[in-house]
ZAKESE-364693 format. One record per residue (C-alpha): x, z, y; residue in one letter. Coordinates in steps of 0.05 Angstrom, whole numbers, plus 5000, padded with zeros to 4 digits. Example, Ala and Ser with C-alpha at 12.3 -4.5 7.8 and 13.67 -1.06 7.14 Angstrom:
REM residues 2
+------+------+------+---+
:   xx :   zz :   yy : r :
+------+------+------+---+
: 5246 : 5156 : 4910 : A :
: 5273 : 5143 : 4979 : S :
+------+------+------+---+
This chain:
REM residues 249
+------+------+------+---+
:   xx :   zz :   yy : r :
+------+------+------+---+
: 4997 : 4999 : 5000 : M :
: 5030 : 4984 : 5068 : R :
: 5035 : 5042 : 5116 : P :
: 4980 : 5021 : 5165 : N :
: 4927 : 5015 : 5113 : K :
: 4957 : 5088 : 5083 : M :
: 4956 : 5115 : 5153 : A :
: 4880 : 5089 : 5162 : A :
: 4862 : 5127 : 5098 : K :
: 4884 : 5189 : 5116 : F :
: 4860 : 5171 : 5192 : M :
: 4932 : 5196 : 5225 : I :
: 4983 : 5154 : 5255 : S :
: 5040 : 5103 : 5217 : T :
: 5088 : 5141 : 5253 : S :
: 5061 : 5219 : 5226 : T :
: 5073 : 5190 : 5159 : I :
: 5143 : 5164 : 5182 : R :
: 5160 : 5228 : 5208 : N :
: 5141 : 5264 : 5136 : Y :
: 5177 : 5214 : 5103 : E :
: 5234 : 5224 : 5153 : A :
: 5238 : 5304 : 5140 : K :
: 5230 : 5290 : 5064 : G :
: 5156 : 5319 : 5058 : L :
: 5138 : 5259 : 5017 : I :
: 5175 : 5222 : 4969 : P :
: 5224 : 5161 : 5006 : P :
: 5181 : 5091 : 5011 : A :
: 5193 : 5042 : 4965 : E :
: 5208 : 4971 : 4991 : R :
: 5183 : 4906 : 4985 : S :
: 5231 : 4837 : 4974 : A :
: 5220 : 4831 : 5052 : N :
: 5241 : 4902 : 5064 : G :
: 5172 : 4929 : 5088 : Y :
: 5152 : 4995 : 5066 : R :
: 5099 : 5002 : 5004 : I :
: 5070 : 5071 : 4991 : Y :
: 5039 : 5081 : 4930 : T :
: 4992 : 5137 : 4897 : N :
: 5045 : 5191 : 4889 : K :
: 5050 : 5187 : 4964 : H :
: 4985 : 5192 : 4974 : A :
: 4975 : 5257 : 4927 : A :
: 5031 : 5282 : 4976 : Y :
: 4987 : 5269 : 5036 : L :
: 4925 : 5294 : 5002 : S :
: 4960 : 5368 : 4988 : C :
: 5000 : 5365 : 5060 : I :
: 4936 : 5348 : 5101 : R :
: 4904 : 5395 : 5067 : A :
: 4954 : 5459 : 5073 : M :
: 4970 : 5443 : 5140 : I :
: 4899 : 5465 : 5182 : P :
: 4907 : 5544 : 5136 : A :
: 4981 : 5545 : 5130 : F :
: 5020 : 5509 : 5187 : G :
: 5073 : 5467 : 5187 : M :
: 5131 : 5511 : 5168 : E :
: 5094 : 5543 : 5107 : V :
: 5076 : 5467 : 5088 : T :
: 5142 : 5442 : 5087 : S :
: 5171 : 5499 : 5060 : E :
: 5125 : 5494 : 4995 : V :
: 5138 : 5414 : 4988 : I :
: 5209 : 5425 : 4993 : R :
: 5195 : 5468 : 4933 : C :
: 5163 : 5423 : 4894 : L :
: 5218 : 5367 : 4912 : Q :
: 5270 : 5420 : 4882 : Q :
: 5222 : 5426 : 4818 : D :
: 5213 : 5500 : 4835 : K :
: 5133 : 5505 : 4834 : P :
: 5127 : 5576 : 4823 : Q :
: 5164 : 5587 : 4884 : D :
: 5116 : 5549 : 4920 : A :
: 5052 : 5591 : 4896 : L :
: 5085 : 5659 : 4913 : W :
: 5101 : 5635 : 4982 : I :
: 5026 : 5619 : 4984 : I :
: 5014 : 5680 : 4952 : R :
: 5046 : 5714 : 5003 : E :
: 5003 : 5684 : 5068 : K :
: 4940 : 5705 : 5026 : E :
: 4955 : 5773 : 5014 : V :
: 4984 : 5775 : 5099 : A :
: 4911 : 5746 : 5119 : L :
: 4874 : 5804 : 5073 : Y :
: 4920 : 5847 : 5112 : K :
: 4899 : 5822 : 5174 : E :
: 4821 : 5816 : 5152 : K :
: 4827 : 5889 : 5144 : Q :
: 4861 : 5910 : 5202 : K :
: 4809 : 5876 : 5246 : L :
: 4759 : 5908 : 5211 : E :
: 4777 : 5980 : 5234 : R :
: 4787 : 5957 : 5302 : L :
: 4716 : 5928 : 5305 : I :
: 4693 : 5996 : 5276 : Q :
: 4736 : 6033 : 5332 : D :
: 4705 : 5987 : 5386 : I :
: 4638 : 6001 : 5357 : R :
: 4647 : 6073 : 5364 : I :
: 4671 : 6071 : 5433 : Y :
: 4624 : 6034 : 5461 : N :
: 4558 : 6068 : 5419 : I :
: 4585 : 6141 : 5426 : E :
: 4634 : 6135 : 5484 : N :
: 4684 : 6156 : 5440 : K :
: 4755 : 6144 : 5449 : S :
: 4796 : 6129 : 5379 : P :
: 4853 : 6156 : 5422 : Y :
: 4863 : 6225 : 5446 : A :
: 4888 : 6218 : 5510 : E :
: 4859 : 6183 : 5566 : S :
: 4923 : 6136 : 5594 : T :
: 4982 : 6124 : 5560 : F :
: 5054 : 6102 : 5585 : S :
: 5081 : 6032 : 5548 : M :
: 5118 : 6078 : 5507 : N :
: 5060 : 6109 : 5479 : E :
: 5011 : 6032 : 5483 : A :
: 5070 : 6014 : 5437 : S :
: 5075 : 6068 : 5388 : E :
: 5002 : 6067 : 5374 : L :
: 4989 : 5993 : 5376 : T :
: 5059 : 5972 : 5334 : Q :
: 5067 : 5923 : 5382 : A :
: 5137 : 5911 : 5418 : S :
: 5140 : 5945 : 5488 : K :
: 5167 : 5869 : 5504 : S :
: 5106 : 5840 : 5473 : A :
: 5061 : 5879 : 5508 : I :
: 5100 : 5866 : 5574 : R :
: 5089 : 5797 : 5566 : Y :
: 5019 : 5798 : 5552 : W :
: 5011 : 5833 : 5620 : D :
: 5056 : 5787 : 5652 : E :
: 5011 : 5723 : 5614 : A :
: 4939 : 5752 : 5638 : G :
: 4914 : 5771 : 5570 : Y :
: 4922 : 5851 : 5579 : V :
: 4935 : 5870 : 5654 : R :
: 4963 : 5938 : 5646 : A :
: 4937 : 5990 : 5711 : D :
: 4988 : 6019 : 5751 : R :
: 5005 : 6096 : 5762 : N :
: 4997 : 6104 : 5831 : P :
: 5058 : 6159 : 5836 : N :
: 5114 : 6115 : 5809 : N :
: 5082 : 6043 : 5796 : R :
: 5096 : 6038 : 5724 : Y :
: 5047 : 6014 : 5683 : R :
: 4992 : 6054 : 5641 : Q :
: 4937 : 6040 : 5596 : Y :
: 4876 : 6069 : 5572 : S :
: 4843 : 6065 : 5507 : G :
: 4805 : 6005 : 5524 : S :
: 4876 : 5970 : 5540 : H :
: 4898 : 5993 : 5470 : L :
: 4833 : 5958 : 5433 : L :
: 4855 : 5889 : 5472 : K :
: 4926 : 5897 : 5452 : I :
: 4900 : 5913 : 5378 : R :
: 4859 : 5848 : 5383 : L :
: 4916 : 5797 : 5419 : I :
: 4960 : 5822 : 5361 : Q :
: 4909 : 5789 : 5308 : M :
: 4930 : 5724 : 5333 : L :
: 5002 : 5733 : 5331 : Q :
: 5011 : 5702 : 5262 : S :
: 4960 : 5655 : 5258 : S :
: 4966 : 5581 : 5258 : V :
: 4967 : 5553 : 5325 : Y :
: 4898 : 5516 : 5341 : S :
: 4851 : 5501 : 5389 : E :
: 4812 : 5560 : 5376 : E :
: 4867 : 5611 : 5378 : T :
: 4877 : 5591 : 5446 : V :
: 4804 : 5598 : 5466 : L :
: 4804 : 5665 : 5437 : F :
: 4865 : 5680 : 5482 : K :
: 4833 : 5661 : 5549 : Q :
: 4772 : 5704 : 5515 : S :
: 4818 : 5763 : 5517 : I :
: 4850 : 5748 : 5573 : S :
: 4772 : 5743 : 5613 : A :
: 4738 : 5811 : 5582 : A :
: 4753 : 5863 : 5626 : K :
: 4782 : 5927 : 5590 : P :
: 4722 : 5963 : 5606 : T :
: 4673 : 5909 : 5580 : D :
: 4674 : 5932 : 5502 : L :
: 4612 : 5886 : 5489 : Q :
: 4650 : 5822 : 5517 : A :
: 4718 : 5856 : 5472 : I :
: 4667 : 5859 : 5414 : M :
: 4645 : 5792 : 5422 : K :
: 4708 : 5764 : 5413 : V :
: 4733 : 5811 : 5351 : A :
: 4669 : 5781 : 5316 : E :
: 4690 : 5711 : 5338 : N :
: 4761 : 5726 : 5305 : I :
: 4730 : 5750 : 5244 : R :
: 4685 : 5681 : 5230 : S :
: 4747 : 5645 : 5245 : Y :
: 4793 : 5688 : 5194 : L :
: 4733 : 5673 : 5145 : D :
: 4739 : 5608 : 5161 : K :
: 4811 : 5604 : 5150 : I :
: 4806 : 5636 : 5076 : I :
: 4761 : 5579 : 5060 : E :
: 4819 : 5528 : 5080 : S :
: 4863 : 5563 : 5054 : Q :
: 4831 : 5559 : 4976 : M :
: 4824 : 5485 : 4996 : C :
: 4897 : 5472 : 5005 : G :
: 4916 : 5512 : 4937 : I :
: 4869 : 5470 : 4903 : S :
: 4907 : 5408 : 4928 : F :
: 4976 : 5439 : 4918 : L :
: 4948 : 5457 : 4844 : H :
: 4936 : 5379 : 4845 : Q :
: 4998 : 5360 : 4868 : L :
: 5041 : 5410 : 4827 : I :
: 5002 : 5383 : 4760 : Q :
: 5022 : 5312 : 4776 : L :
: 5090 : 5318 : 4791 : T :
: 5091 : 5358 : 4720 : K :
: 5052 : 5302 : 4691 : A :
: 5103 : 5246 : 4722 : S :
: 5162 : 5287 : 4691 : R :
: 5126 : 5278 : 4621 : L :
: 5121 : 5203 : 4637 : G :
: 5042 : 5206 : 4659 : G :
: 5006 : 5205 : 4723 : A :
: 4938 : 5225 : 4754 : S :
: 4913 : 5201 : 4816 : I :
: 4889 : 5258 : 4863 : I :
: 4833 : 5249 : 4907 : Q :
: 4851 : 5233 : 4986 : P :
: 4844 : 5290 : 5037 : Y :
: 4816 : 5259 : 5098 : L :
: 4798 : 5307 : 5156 : N :
: 4868 : 5348 : 5167 : G :
: 4892 : 5340 : 5243 : P :
: 4942 : 5290 : 5265 : D :
: 5013 : 5340 : 5262 : N :
+------+------+------+---+
């Protein structure tokens, strides 16, 4: 299959396919008698897997997994994926605890924190976010700290800490338009507007539900590619149905 037909099949550009090939993510193209690239069902299988995995795992992890397959290390690829699955589960647990804290604070006006204001060091210890990250989020406008009237040092309320915990939820997420919008929503929500903070948290929960489904899709195509590579080494082959709806990365 010529590059333009393969690109049309996956709704990506020919330059994207050449880029994947240059990075070693798909096998080198075969060449026709006049030197044109020719792509086969094997290339389509790799593209299907890559396109299915990128939305859930990102380009970096997808590339690492594919290279494991090319080095005949499928178990290493599977353990990389399992690590990301576990990480997503832990993020979901953290988010559920955060939502519960927001709900209690909003309904009962009971802060999950003992003190009313906190220094940056205290905010860092309580949220497990680094001071450099908290400072960056302040400067970027995501979590604007109050200022101590006596010394102008940053100080944080309990609701500030809830916002810090909320934006932490996005730090390990695959970059997407949705994560950008979440950050904008966090920035727009005033620390005193707990209902707005809760709405963002619930939207992120829905987003994580979509991500786990996307992970399952990517894992399904990865398993098929593993089976195909095994069959190829044994002299047989099967065809993976192409995944056509991934983003053009």
